[in-house]
C-alpha positions as CSV (number, residue, x, y, z in Angstrom):
1,M,-15.2,6.5,-32.3
2,A,-18.1,9.1,-32.1
3,I,-18.1,11.6,-29.4
4,D,-20.0,14.6,-28.5
5,T,-19.3,17.5,-30.8
6,D,-18.0,19.6,-28.1
7,T,-15.7,17.1,-26.2
8,T,-13.1,14.7,-26.8
9,T,-12.6,11.0,-25.5
10,S,-9.3,11.9,-24.1
11,S,-7.9,14.8,-22.6
12,P,-6.3,16.8,-25.2
13,S,-3.1,17.6,-23.3
14,L,-2.5,13.8,-22.9
15,P,1.0,13.1,-24.2
16,R,0.9,10.5,-26.9
17,T,4.6,9.5,-26.8
18,P,4.5,5.8,-26.1
19,G,7.8,6.1,-24.0
20,S,6.6,8.8,-22.0
21,P,4.2,8.4,-18.9
22,R,4.1,11.9,-17.8
23,L,0.9,13.5,-17.4
24,S,-0.2,17.1,-17.7
25,T,-1.9,18.9,-14.9
26,R,-5.3,18.4,-16.4
27,D,-4.7,14.9,-16.8
28,R,-3.8,14.7,-13.2
29,L,-7.1,16.5,-12.1
30,V,-9.1,13.9,-14.4
31,L,-7.3,11.1,-12.5
32,F,-7.9,12.6,-9.2
33,V,-11.7,12.9,-9.9
34,L,-12.0,9.4,-11.1
35,C,-9.8,8.0,-8.4
36,A,-11.6,9.9,-5.6
37,A,-15.0,8.6,-6.9
38,Q,-13.6,5.1,-6.8
39,F,-12.1,5.7,-3.3
40,V,-15.5,6.6,-1.9
41,V,-17.0,3.3,-3.3
42,A,-14.3,1.3,-1.9
43,L,-14.4,3.1,1.5
44,D,-18.1,2.2,1.6
45,F,-17.4,-1.6,1.4
46,S,-15.6,-1.6,4.7
47,V,-16.2,1.5,6.7
48,L,-19.6,0.0,8.2
49,N,-18.3,-3.3,9.3
50,V,-17.2,-2.4,12.8
51,A,-20.2,-0.2,13.4
52,L,-22.8,-2.8,12.8
53,P,-23.4,-3.8,16.4
54,V,-23.9,-0.2,17.5
55,L,-26.1,0.7,14.4
56,G,-28.3,-2.3,15.2
57,A,-28.8,-1.3,18.8
58,D,-29.5,2.3,17.7
59,L,-31.9,1.5,14.9
60,G,-33.5,-1.7,16.5
61,M,-32.2,-4.1,14.1
62,S,-31.7,-7.7,15.3
63,T,-28.4,-9.4,15.0
64,S,-29.7,-11.7,12.2
65,A,-31.0,-8.6,10.3
66,L,-27.7,-6.7,10.4
67,Q,-26.5,-8.8,7.4
68,W,-28.8,-6.8,5.2
69,A,-26.8,-3.4,6.1
70,V,-24.1,-5.2,3.8
71,T,-26.3,-7.3,1.5
72,A,-28.6,-4.3,0.7
73,F,-25.3,-2.3,-0.8
74,A,-24.0,-5.5,-2.4
75,L,-27.1,-6.6,-4.1
76,P,-27.3,-3.7,-6.5
77,S,-23.8,-2.6,-6.8
78,G,-23.0,-6.0,-8.1
79,G,-26.1,-6.9,-10.0
80,F,-26.4,-3.8,-12.1
81,L,-22.7,-3.3,-13.0
82,L,-22.9,-5.0,-16.5
83,L,-26.0,-3.1,-17.3
84,F,-24.8,0.4,-16.3
85,G,-21.4,-0.2,-18.0
86,R,-23.2,-0.8,-21.2
87,A,-25.7,1.9,-20.8
88,G,-22.7,4.2,-20.2
89,D,-21.2,3.0,-23.8
90,L,-24.5,4.0,-25.4
91,Y,-25.8,7.1,-23.8
92,G,-22.7,8.7,-22.4
93,R,-20.2,7.6,-19.6
94,R,-19.8,11.0,-18.1
95,R,-23.6,11.5,-18.0
96,L,-24.3,8.3,-16.2
97,F,-21.1,8.7,-14.0
98,L,-22.3,11.9,-12.8
99,A,-25.9,10.7,-12.0
100,G,-24.4,7.7,-10.1
101,L,-22.2,10.1,-8.0
102,A,-25.2,12.5,-7.3
103,L,-27.3,9.5,-6.4
104,F,-24.6,8.0,-4.2
105,A,-24.5,11.3,-2.3
106,V,-28.1,11.6,-1.7
107,A,-28.2,8.1,-0.5
108,S,-25.4,8.5,1.9
109,L,-27.2,11.5,3.4
110,L,-30.5,9.5,3.7
111,A,-28.5,6.5,5.5
112,T,-26.7,9.2,7.7
113,F,-30.0,10.4,9.1
114,A,-31.9,7.3,8.9
115,W,-34.9,7.1,11.5
116,D,-35.6,3.2,11.3
117,P,-34.2,0.1,9.7
118,A,-36.3,0.7,6.5
119,S,-34.9,4.2,5.8
120,F,-31.4,3.0,6.5
121,L,-31.6,-0.1,4.2
122,T,-33.2,2.2,1.5
123,G,-30.2,4.4,1.6
124,R,-27.7,1.5,1.5
125,A,-29.5,0.1,-1.5
126,L,-29.4,3.4,-3.3
127,Q,-25.8,3.7,-2.4
128,G,-25.2,0.3,-4.1
129,L,-27.3,1.5,-7.1
130,G,-25.1,4.7,-7.3
131,A,-21.8,2.7,-7.1
132,A,-22.9,0.3,-9.8
133,A,-23.1,3.6,-12.1
134,I,-19.9,4.9,-10.9
135,V,-17.6,2.0,-11.0
136,P,-17.8,0.8,-14.7
137,T,-18.4,4.3,-16.2
138,G,-15.4,5.7,-14.2
139,M,-13.1,2.9,-15.2
140,S,-14.2,3.4,-18.9
141,L,-13.5,7.2,-18.6
142,L,-10.0,6.0,-17.4
143,T,-9.3,3.7,-20.1
144,T,-10.9,6.0,-23.0
145,T,-9.1,9.0,-21.5
146,F,-5.6,7.5,-21.1
147,P,-4.1,5.6,-24.1
148,E,-2.6,2.2,-23.9
149,G,0.9,2.3,-22.8
150,P,2.8,3.9,-20.2
151,A,0.1,6.6,-19.5
152,R,-2.6,4.0,-18.9
153,D,-0.4,1.6,-16.9
154,R,0.4,4.6,-14.5
155,A,-3.4,5.6,-14.2
156,L,-4.4,2.1,-13.6
157,G,-1.7,1.7,-10.9
158,V,-2.9,4.7,-9.2
159,S,-6.7,3.4,-9.5
160,G,-5.6,0.1,-8.1
161,T,-3.6,1.7,-5.3
162,V,-6.7,4.0,-4.5
163,L,-9.1,1.1,-4.4
164,S,-7.0,-0.8,-2.0
165,L,-6.5,2.1,0.3
166,G,-10.2,3.0,0.4
167,F,-11.1,-0.5,1.7
168,T,-8.1,-0.3,4.1
169,V,-8.8,3.2,5.4
170,G,-12.5,2.1,5.7
171,M,-11.7,-0.5,8.1
172,V,-9.4,1.7,10.3
173,A,-11.7,4.9,10.0
174,G,-14.8,2.9,11.0
175,G,-13.7,1.9,14.3
176,V,-12.3,5.2,15.1
177,L,-15.4,7.2,13.9
178,T,-17.9,4.8,15.5
179,D,-15.9,5.2,18.9
180,T,-15.7,8.7,18.7
181,L,-18.7,10.2,16.9
182,G,-21.0,7.3,16.4
183,W,-21.9,5.1,13.5
184,R,-23.8,7.8,11.6
185,S,-20.4,9.5,11.2
186,T,-19.3,6.6,8.9
187,M,-22.2,7.2,6.5
188,G,-21.6,11.1,6.9
189,L,-17.9,10.7,5.7
190,L,-19.3,9.1,2.5
191,T,-21.7,12.1,2.0
192,V,-18.9,14.5,2.5
193,F,-16.4,12.8,0.1
194,A,-19.1,12.4,-2.7
195,L,-20.2,16.2,-2.5
196,V,-16.4,17.2,-2.7
197,V,-15.9,15.2,-5.9
198,L,-19.4,16.1,-7.4
199,P,-18.8,19.6,-8.4
200,L,-15.3,19.1,-9.8
201,A,-16.3,16.2,-12.3
202,P,-18.5,18.0,-14.9
203,G,-15.7,20.6,-15.9
204,L,-12.9,18.0,-16.0
205,L,-14.3,14.6,-17.5
206,P,-14.6,14.3,-21.1
207,E,-17.9,12.7,-22.7
208,S,-17.7,9.6,-24.6
209,R,-19.9,7.0,-26.1
210,T,-20.0,4.4,-28.9
211,P,-20.5,5.7,-32.6
212,E,-23.7,3.8,-33.1
213,R,-26.9,3.9,-31.0
214,P,-28.2,0.3,-31.0
215,R,-31.2,-0.6,-28.9
216,L,-30.3,-1.7,-25.4
217,D,-30.3,-5.7,-25.0
218,V,-33.3,-5.7,-22.8
219,P,-33.6,-9.5,-22.5
220,G,-29.8,-9.8,-21.8
221,A,-30.0,-7.0,-19.3
222,V,-33.0,-8.6,-17.3
223,T,-31.5,-12.0,-17.2
224,V,-28.0,-10.9,-16.2
225,T,-29.0,-8.3,-13.8
226,A,-31.5,-10.8,-12.1
227,G,-29.1,-13.7,-12.3
228,L,-26.3,-11.6,-10.5
229,L,-28.8,-10.2,-8.0
230,S,-29.8,-14.0,-7.2
231,L,-26.1,-15.2,-7.0
232,I,-25.0,-12.2,-4.9
233,Y,-27.9,-12.6,-2.5
234,A,-27.5,-16.5,-2.0
235,L,-23.9,-16.0,-1.3
236,S,-24.1,-12.9,1.0
237,T,-26.9,-14.7,3.0
238,A,-24.8,-18.1,3.2
239,A,-22.0,-16.0,4.7
240,D,-24.2,-15.7,7.9
241,H,-26.7,-18.4,7.8
242,G,-25.1,-21.2,5.7
243,F,-26.0,-22.9,2.5
244,G,-28.8,-25.1,4.1
245,R,-31.6,-22.4,4.1
246,A,-34.2,-22.8,1.4
247,D,-34.0,-19.1,0.2
248,V,-30.3,-19.6,-0.1
249,I,-30.7,-22.7,-2.3
250,A,-33.6,-21.4,-4.3
251,T,-31.7,-18.2,-5.3
252,L,-28.5,-19.9,-6.0
253,I,-30.3,-22.1,-8.5
254,A,-32.2,-19.2,-9.9
255,G,-29.0,-17.4,-10.3
256,L,-27.3,-20.0,-12.3
257,L,-30.4,-20.6,-14.5
258,L,-30.6,-17.0,-15.4
259,L,-27.1,-16.6,-16.2
260,T,-27.3,-19.6,-18.3
261,A,-30.4,-18.1,-19.9
262,F,-28.2,-14.9,-20.4
263,V,-25.6,-16.7,-22.4
264,A,-28.3,-18.2,-24.7
265,V,-29.8,-14.8,-25.2
266,E,-26.5,-13.2,-26.0
267,S,-25.7,-15.7,-28.8
268,R,-28.8,-14.9,-30.6
269,T,-29.3,-11.1,-30.1
270,P,-27.8,-8.8,-32.8
271,A,-26.6,-6.1,-30.4
272,P,-25.7,-8.1,-27.2
273,L,-25.0,-6.6,-24.0
274,V,-22.0,-8.9,-23.6
275,S,-20.1,-9.9,-26.8
276,L,-19.4,-13.5,-26.4
277,P,-16.4,-13.4,-29.0
278,M,-15.1,-11.0,-26.4
279,L,-15.5,-13.5,-23.5
280,R,-13.5,-16.1,-25.8
281,R,-10.4,-13.6,-25.9
282,R,-7.8,-15.3,-23.7
283,T,-6.9,-12.0,-22.3
284,V,-10.4,-11.3,-21.2
285,A,-11.2,-14.8,-20.0
286,W,-7.9,-15.7,-18.2
287,G,-7.5,-12.0,-17.0
288,N,-10.8,-12.1,-15.3
289,V,-9.9,-15.5,-13.7
290,G,-6.9,-14.0,-12.2
291,G,-8.9,-11.0,-11.0
292,L,-11.7,-13.1,-9.5
293,V,-9.2,-15.2,-7.5
294,T,-7.2,-12.3,-6.2
295,F,-10.1,-10.4,-5.1
296,S,-12.0,-13.2,-3.6
297,M,-9.1,-14.9,-1.7
298,M,-7.7,-11.6,-0.3
299,S,-11.0,-10.7,1.1
300,T,-11.1,-14.0,2.7
301,V,-7.7,-13.5,4.3
302,V,-8.8,-10.0,5.6
303,F,-11.9,-11.5,7.0
304,V,-10.1,-14.6,8.8
305,L,-7.3,-12.4,10.1
306,T,-9.8,-9.7,11.5
307,L,-11.3,-12.7,13.6
308,Y,-7.9,-14.2,14.6
309,L,-6.4,-10.9,15.7
310,Q,-9.6,-10.0,17.7
311,E,-10.7,-13.5,19.1
312,T,-7.4,-15.4,19.4
313,L,-4.9,-12.6,20.0
314,R,-7.3,-10.3,21.8
315,L,-6.3,-7.3,20.0
316,S,-8.7,-4.2,20.3
317,A,-10.7,-3.0,17.1
318,F,-8.1,-0.1,16.9
319,E,-5.0,-2.2,17.2
320,T,-6.5,-4.6,14.4
321,G,-7.2,-1.5,12.1
322,L,-3.4,-0.5,12.8
323,V,-2.2,-4.0,11.5
324,F,-4.2,-3.3,8.2
325,G,-3.0,0.3,8.1
326,V,0.4,-1.2,7.7
327,Q,-1.1,-3.2,4.8
328,G,-2.6,-0.2,3.4
329,V,0.7,1.8,3.2
330,L,2.5,-0.9,1.6
331,S,-0.3,-1.6,-0.9
332,A,0.2,2.3,-1.9
333,V,3.8,1.6,-2.5
334,A,3.0,-1.6,-4.6
335,G,0.5,0.5,-6.7
336,S,3.1,3.2,-7.4
337,C,5.5,0.5,-8.6
338,A,3.2,-1.9,-10.5
339,P,3.4,0.1,-13.8
340,K,7.1,0.2,-13.8
341,V,7.1,-3.8,-13.1
342,I,4.4,-4.2,-15.9
343,G,6.4,-2.1,-18.2
344,R,9.6,-4.1,-17.6
345,W,8.0,-7.9,-17.4
346,G,4.7,-7.2,-19.0
347,A,1.1,-7.7,-17.8
348,R,1.0,-11.2,-18.2
349,R,4.2,-12.2,-16.3
350,T,3.2,-9.6,-13.6
351,L,-0.3,-11.0,-13.1
352,V,1.1,-14.6,-12.8
353,G,3.9,-13.7,-10.6
354,S,1.7,-11.5,-8.4
355,L,-0.8,-14.3,-8.0
356,A,2.1,-16.6,-7.1
357,G,3.5,-14.3,-4.5
358,Q,0.1,-13.8,-3.0
359,G,-0.4,-17.5,-2.7
360,A,3.0,-18.1,-1.1
361,L,2.7,-15.3,1.4
362,V,-0.9,-16.6,2.5
363,A,0.7,-20.0,3.1
364,A,3.4,-18.4,5.3
365,L,0.3,-17.4,7.5
366,L,0.0,-21.0,8.5
367,G,2.7,-20.2,11.1
368,L,0.2,-18.3,13.0
369,N,-0.4,-19.4,16.6
370,A,-1.9,-18.3,19.8
371,H,1.2,-16.3,21.0
372,T,1.2,-12.7,20.7
373,W,4.4,-12.6,18.8
374,S,2.3,-13.7,15.9
375,V,1.0,-10.3,15.3
376,W,4.3,-9.5,13.5
377,L,4.0,-12.6,11.4
378,A,0.4,-11.7,10.6
379,T,1.4,-7.8,9.9
380,A,4.4,-8.8,7.5
381,A,2.7,-11.5,5.7
382,V,-0.5,-10.0,5.0
383,S,1.1,-6.6,4.1
384,L,3.6,-8.3,1.5
385,A,0.6,-10.6,0.3
386,S,-1.5,-7.1,-0.4
387,M,1.6,-5.8,-2.4
388,C,1.4,-8.9,-4.6
389,H,-2.4,-8.4,-4.5
390,L,-2.1,-4.9,-6.0
391,G,0.1,-6.0,-8.6
392,A,-2.5,-8.7,-9.7
393,I,-5.1,-5.9,-9.7
394,V,-3.4,-3.6,-11.9
395,S,-2.1,-6.2,-14.4
396,Y,-5.5,-8.0,-14.8
397,G,-7.3,-4.9,-15.4
398,L,-4.6,-3.9,-18.0
399,T,-4.7,-7.5,-19.6
400,V,-8.5,-7.5,-19.8
401,T,-8.7,-3.9,-21.4
402,S,-5.6,-4.1,-23.6
403,G,-6.6,-4.1,-27.4
404,V,-10.3,-3.5,-26.7
405,P,-11.8,-0.9,-29.0
406,D,-13.0,2.3,-27.3
407,E,-16.5,1.6,-28.2
408,E,-16.4,-1.6,-26.1
409,Q,-14.5,-0.3,-23.2
410,G,-17.5,0.0,-21.2
411,L,-18.2,-3.6,-21.6
412,A,-14.8,-4.8,-20.8
413,T,-14.4,-2.6,-17.8
414,G,-17.9,-3.7,-16.8
415,L,-16.5,-7.2,-16.8
416,V,-13.5,-6.1,-14.8
417,T,-15.7,-4.4,-12.0
418,S,-18.2,-7.2,-12.0
419,T,-15.3,-9.6,-11.3
420,Q,-14.0,-7.2,-8.4
421,Q,-17.6,-7.3,-6.9
422,I,-18.2,-10.9,-7.2
423,G,-14.9,-11.8,-5.9
424,L,-15.4,-9.5,-3.0
425,T,-18.8,-11.3,-2.3
426,V,-18.0,-14.9,-3.0
427,G,-14.6,-15.4,-1.1
428,I,-16.1,-15.0,2.6
429,P,-19.2,-17.2,2.0
430,L,-17.4,-20.0,0.4
431,L,-14.1,-20.1,2.5
432,G,-14.7,-17.8,5.5
433,V,-17.6,-19.5,6.9
434,L,-15.2,-22.3,7.6
435,A,-13.3,-20.4,10.3
436,T,-16.7,-19.6,12.1
437,T,-18.2,-23.1,12.1
438,T,-15.2,-25.0,13.6
439,D,-15.1,-25.6,17.3
440,D,-11.6,-24.1,17.4
441,L,-11.2,-20.8,15.8
442,L,-7.2,-21.3,15.1
443,T,-7.8,-24.5,13.6
444,G,-10.6,-23.0,11.3
445,V,-8.3,-20.1,10.4
446,H,-5.7,-22.5,9.4
447,T,-7.9,-24.4,7.2
448,V,-9.2,-21.5,5.5
449,L,-5.7,-20.1,4.8
450,A,-4.5,-23.6,3.5
451,L,-7.4,-23.8,1.1
452,D,-6.9,-20.0,0.1
453,A,-3.2,-20.5,-0.6
454,A,-3.8,-23.6,-2.6
455,I,-6.5,-21.8,-4.8
456,V,-4.3,-18.8,-5.5
457,L,-1.3,-20.7,-6.4
458,T,-3.3,-23.2,-8.7
459,A,-4.9,-20.0,-10.4
460,A,-1.4,-18.7,-10.9
461,V,-0.3,-21.9,-13.0
462,L,-3.5,-21.9,-15.0
463,V,-3.6,-18.2,-15.7
464,G,0.0,-18.6,-16.8
465,L,-0.7,-21.6,-19.1
466,G,-4.0,-19.8,-20.4
467,L,-2.1,-16.6,-21.5
468,R,1.1,-18.4,-22.7
469,S,0.2,-18.8,-26.4
470,G,0.4,-15.6,-28.3
471,P,1.2,-12.0,-27.2
472,V,-1.4,-10.3,-24.8
473,E,0.6,-7.2,-24.1
474,P,-0.6,-3.9,-25.8
């Protein structure tokens, strides 16, 4: 693989002994920088949720307009992932990673000091654009820095844990910061984190890119980016307004047509943005199916449980945050154990077993009722389900990227991160809305949880069958 003449694609001190997962001090610093950047992005997904009503009153945004505080971030962060992942492959992953982190810091500062809805939404959109550059290039730098085997398993375990912790910490910190310092402190926190990581990255991260410099697949980039933007807009809007609106229907159809056109473009171009033969790899196809299901269904569980705990059990926002704080702690434990489990059982068995465990524990939540003791069932079941969820995150990322050449790691990790973003986006509109549109919230929650569990358990069976023939381990 071609690299810059003064850099290497992996840390020179990284141990190459297949049986040893020990990392040098420099390797740990590299991992810290990459995971810290991922943490900031994950934090951004959830830290603003509790603050939305206060934010709307302060900036003069109507209740119906508040969805744009989330959608303005989700549109570019999901829509540009594949494009930026491939651009990093071609023009330098570290270069694009640093540019994305700098943009994210400036955008967070703009959102912190926003003076009206337009300036705030501009900041949110630029945050999403920065995140779209940070996530795939950061994951590519991780997989090209740490070789397949115990070192990469460990790195992916840490990364998955940090991703889950970022989302959970955001839920807890959002409520605390909004109550004590105001909603602007949630955006200020992101600015501080980004500015802490940014000066450390240039001296630690190795540069890497593909050996050739083919022209960027512009038709593919246009169709896939426009298609993902349309699809994410449709699903994000449907979460608040339902699927009956004309703009939701139009953008949903447009998104599907554009993604169909993207597949046609990729089958004919000599240097495709997405290699269709890669998508035909069982590990890539079925690994991403597992990732899509675990992300979309777990985000749905968190959404409906938040409603249940506050609306049915009448817990405060802080008490609800504590429930998910327990979830975050056990997720961290799962992240540290996942590489050992994968080393013993393999990525395929771990992925299938984690999906099965997640589905079974979500099914256990069907025992929730209106009595206050149900908070203990909710805490235990969602925390254990999140441990399984972490196992699925680490094992699906490893499954998808295993055996992929370094020059295509940006593409593979772009698919991984696109799956994450789409999963986080589609679950709540497709299922979570059922909880909010029924007359009885508890009945709606039970309906959503039953469908959620059924989907995850079905996916466990299908992924297991899809990966069964032939080896998938590194």
